[in-house]
ROBADO-11365 format. One line per field, with one value per residue (C-alpha): residue number from 1; residue in one letter; z negated, y negated, x negated. Coordinates in steps of 0.2 Angstrom, whole numbers, plus 5000, padded with zeros to 4 digits. Layout:
nr: (NUM|...)
rest: (A|...)
z: (Z|...)
y: (Y|...)
x: (X|...)
This chain:
nr: (1|2|3|4|5|6|7|8|9|10|11|12|13|14|15|16|17|18|19|20|21|22|23|24|25|26|27|28|29|30|31|32|33|34|35|36|37|38|39|40|41|42|43|44|45|46|47|48|49|50|51|52|53|54|55|56|57|58|59|60|61|62|63|64|65|66|67|68|69|70|71|72|73|74|75|76|77|78|79|80|81|82|83|84|85|86|87|88|89|90|91|92|93|94|95|96|97|98|99|100|101|102|103|104|105|106|107|108|109|110|111|112|113|114|115|116|117|118|119|120|121|122|123|124|125|126|127|128|129|130|131|132|133|134|135|136|137|138|139|140|141|142|143|144|145|146|147|148|149|150|151|152|153|154|155|156|157|158|159|160|161|162|163|164|165|166|167|168|169|170|171|172|173|174|175|176|177|178|179|180|181|182|183|184|185|186|187|188|189|190|191|192|193|194|195|196|197|198|199|200|201|202|203|204|205|206|207|208|209|210|211|212|213|214|215|216|217|218|219|220|221|222|223|224|225|226|227|228|229|230|231|232|233)
rest: (X|X|X|X|X|X|X|X|X|X|X|X|X|X|X|X|X|X|X|X|X|X|X|X|X|X|X|X|X|X|X|X|X|X|X|X|X|X|X|X|X|X|X|X|X|X|X|X|X|X|X|X|X|X|X|X|X|X|X|X|X|X|X|X|X|X|X|X|X|X|X|X|X|X|X|X|X|X|X|X|X|X|X|X|X|X|X|X|X|X|X|X|X|X|X|X|X|X|X|X|X|X|X|X|X|X|X|X|X|X|X|X|X|X|X|X|X|X|X|X|X|X|X|X|X|X|X|X|X|X|X|X|X|X|X|X|X|X|X|X|X|X|X|X|X|X|X|X|X|X|X|X|X|X|X|X|X|X|X|X|X|X|X|X|X|X|X|X|X|X|X|X|X|X|X|X|X|X|X|X|X|X|X|X|X|X|X|X|X|X|X|X|X|X|X|X|X|X|X|X|X|X|X|X|X|X|X|X|X|X|X|X|X|X|X|X|X|X|X|X|X|X|X|X|X|X|X|X|X|X|X|X|X)
z: (4878|4860|4846|4837|4819|4804|4794|4775|4762|4750|4731|4716|4700|4684|4676|4658|4653|4657|4664|4681|4697|4712|4729|4734|4747|4744|4746|4764|4769|4771|4752|4747|4757|4747|4730|4735|4740|4724|4713|4721|4716|4697|4696|4685|4696|4712|4705|4699|4716|4725|4713|4716|4735|4735|4724|4734|4750|4743|4733|4740|4733|4721|4723|4715|4705|4696|4690|4673|4670|4661|4675|4688|4678|4677|4696|4701|4690|4698|4715|4711|4704|4719|4732|4725|4710|4692|4685|4680|4677|4669|4656|4640|4628|4611|4598|4586|4597|4612|4624|4639|4637|4653|4650|4659|4657|4666|4671|4670|4651|4648|4636|4634|4616|4610|4593|4585|4578|4596|4601|4615|4605|4593|4583|4580|4569|4567|4583|4595|4601|4612|4624|4630|4646|4649|4658|4676|4685|4691|4673|4669|4683|4675|4660|4667|4670|4653|4638|4626|4612|4621|4611|4627|4632|4619|4624|4643|4641|4629|4640|4655|4645|4640|4648|4642|4627|4621|4611|4607|4623|4635|4642|4647|4660|4657|4676|4679|4668|4670|4662|4652|4646|4641|4632|4622|4617|4612|4602|4591|4587|4569|4564|4559|4576|4584|4573|4579|4597|4594|4586|4603|4612|4598|4599|4618|4626|4633|4642|4630|4630|4616|4622|4610|4612|4602|4602|4601|4581|4582|4577|4583|4590|4598|4613|4616|4633|4635|4651|4669|4671|4661|4674|4689|4695)
y: (5056|5052|5065|5063|5056|5066|5060|5061|5064|5050|5052|5042|5041|5033|5022|5025|5007|5001|5015|5006|5017|5016|5025|5035|5047|5062|5063|5066|5072|5054|5051|5068|5062|5046|5055|5068|5054|5045|5061|5064|5047|5050|5031|5025|5009|5019|5031|5017|5008|5025|5028|5011|5013|5030|5024|5008|5019|5030|5018|5008|4994|4987|4979|4988|4972|4973|4991|4993|5005|5017|5018|5019|5034|5042|5040|5046|5062|5065|5063|5074|5088|5088|5087|5099|5109|5107|5114|5103|5111|5103|5107|5099|5101|5107|5095|5108|5122|5111|5125|5121|5125|5127|5120|5121|5114|5110|5092|5094|5096|5079|5068|5050|5045|5031|5021|5015|5000|4994|4977|4965|4950|4941|4927|4914|4902|4896|4887|4898|4916|4924|4938|4951|4962|4978|4978|4983|4992|4975|4970|4986|4985|4968|4977|4994|4989|4980|4988|4995|4986|4969|4958|4950|4966|4963|4945|4948|4961|4950|4936|4947|4952|4935|4934|4919|4907|4902|4889|4886|4875|4880|4895|4893|4905|4908|4912|4893|4887|4887|4898|4883|4879|4897|4897|4882|4891|4907|4897|4890|4907|4913|4929|4936|4933|4941|4956|4958|4956|4970|4980|4978|4987|5000|5005|5004|5020|5031|5048|5061|5080|5091|5107|5120|5131|5142|5140|5153|5151|5157|5140|5134|5116|5104|5093|5077|5071|5052|5042|5045|5048|5064|5071|5065|5083)
x: (4848|4845|4848|4864|4863|4868|4882|4878|4891|4895|4898|4902|4892|4897|4883|4880|4877|4894|4904|4905|4905|4893|4893|4877|4871|4859|4841|4834|4817|4812|4815|4806|4791|4790|4791|4778|4765|4769|4767|4750|4744|4747|4749|4763|4766|4766|4778|4790|4789|4793|4808|4814|4813|4822|4836|4838|4839|4852|4863|4878|4889|4876|4858|4844|4840|4856|4853|4847|4832|4843|4856|4841|4834|4851|4854|4837|4839|4856|4849|4835|4845|4857|4843|4830|4838|4843|4827|4813|4796|4781|4767|4762|4747|4751|4744|4739|4732|4727|4734|4744|4762|4774|4791|4807|4824|4840|4842|4861|4858|4850|4859|4861|4856|4867|4864|4881|4872|4866|4872|4868|4874|4862|4869|4855|4865|4883|4882|4872|4874|4861|4866|4853|4854|4845|4828|4828|4813|4806|4804|4795|4783|4777|4771|4766|4748|4746|4738|4751|4743|4743|4755|4761|4770|4784|4785|4786|4800|4810|4810|4815|4830|4837|4854|4864|4865|4882|4890|4908|4910|4895|4886|4868|4861|4842|4839|4843|4828|4809|4797|4791|4808|4811|4794|4799|4815|4806|4794|4808|4816|4814|4806|4822|4830|4814|4817|4835|4830|4817|4831|4840|4826|4824|4842|4845|4853|4840|4839|4833|4831|4824|4815|4810|4794|4783|4764|4750|4751|4769|4775|4791|4790|4801|4795|4806|4807|4812|4812|4810|4792|4793|4804|4793|4789)
């Protein structure tokens, strides 16, 4: 006779990017094992793949490919705080003294930083309006292995976030066009338009937490935590 299956509770969570609600279940031992193996690897790509798998396992109603990186980070941290505990512990190196500083904070205190100037809409000229979308985890995995100084990093993530191009009469979806056609479109953008696309990324909502500590020189410092990998403990 087979062992009975355990019914897991279902909860809803409000996504910070658009205030929509999705259904999720809590972590199980299976998900904790996935995260432990990824943490031991200390490989950013392995960690991202593990987080994607865990959130995908626990999420209902919405495909993981449609979840922005901000929403995925938010869901993951809520899952972690529910399954493990609200407290995250990690260490940093003080830049002035080079000492190791242990830090602790409550995940429930994390904030979503929003910039009032942020916009997904980029007007190219009087006839064309470009609409951008938030990157998802697959978009980030494309660049995680690239050098930060590689000029193609910005290009790859910009292309990944092109959503639609609208005129007064038509809407063009970028996912219906080839890489070559999109490349031609990008080549014809002005420097001013590229600057405004860059501003979209610079002002995107992000998870942020400020933690104050005092080093051995008795100097009060603030360590800023942004993004999901900082919480990967």
